[in-house]
C-alpha positions, 0 to 999 in steps of 0.5 A: 204267372202273375197273381193278384188278390182282391179282398173287400176291405182290410180293417180288422184281423178276423175270419175272412182275413185269416182265409186271405192270409192262408191263400197268400202263403201260396203267392208270397209276392202277390199284391192285394187290392182292397177298398180300404186298408187299416194297416195298424190292424195287420202289424206282424201279419202276412197281409202286411208283407204284401203290397196293398192297393186301395180304392177311392173310398179310402180317400173320401171323407172318413172313408177309412173309418166309416167305409160302410157308409159308402156301401152304394159306391163299393161295386163301382170302386171294385170295378175301378181296379186295373188288374189287366196285368195279371194272369190269375185274380183271386177274390176273397169276398163277403160283399163286393170283391167278387165283382172285380172286372177281369178279361175273358182270358184271365182266370178269376177264382172267388172264395165267397164268405158268408154275406155281410150281416149288416145288410139285413141284420143290423138295419137300425145301426146302418139305415143306409142299407135298409133298401137291401132288406125286403119289405114283408108283403111287397 
């Protein structure tokens, strides 16, 4: 059985990444597909032992550092991953990874974390996501 993992982005070793790392113990050779990977944040972790495939967002100007600015492109980027060679796809998502495209005969298991806070909480620091915040009275 061929298994692949999909995770929104790998930029800091935090709670969602600890969940991913625990799941990786079950499939020690499974690859990880992610929008952006900052390898230096995962030295010595189980994540660093897996092959990691990244999206076109990482190759955009400042994509590795300012990836949040590309939020409108993230669903498209996730959908570009070719996971057709896998029997099982496991997504670990707080943003867009759960939207990965799979075939009807593939099993897609999604672990959904708390949604991204900056989409509604930090709109003044991330003005590009203001359109995600409902306007009172509208």
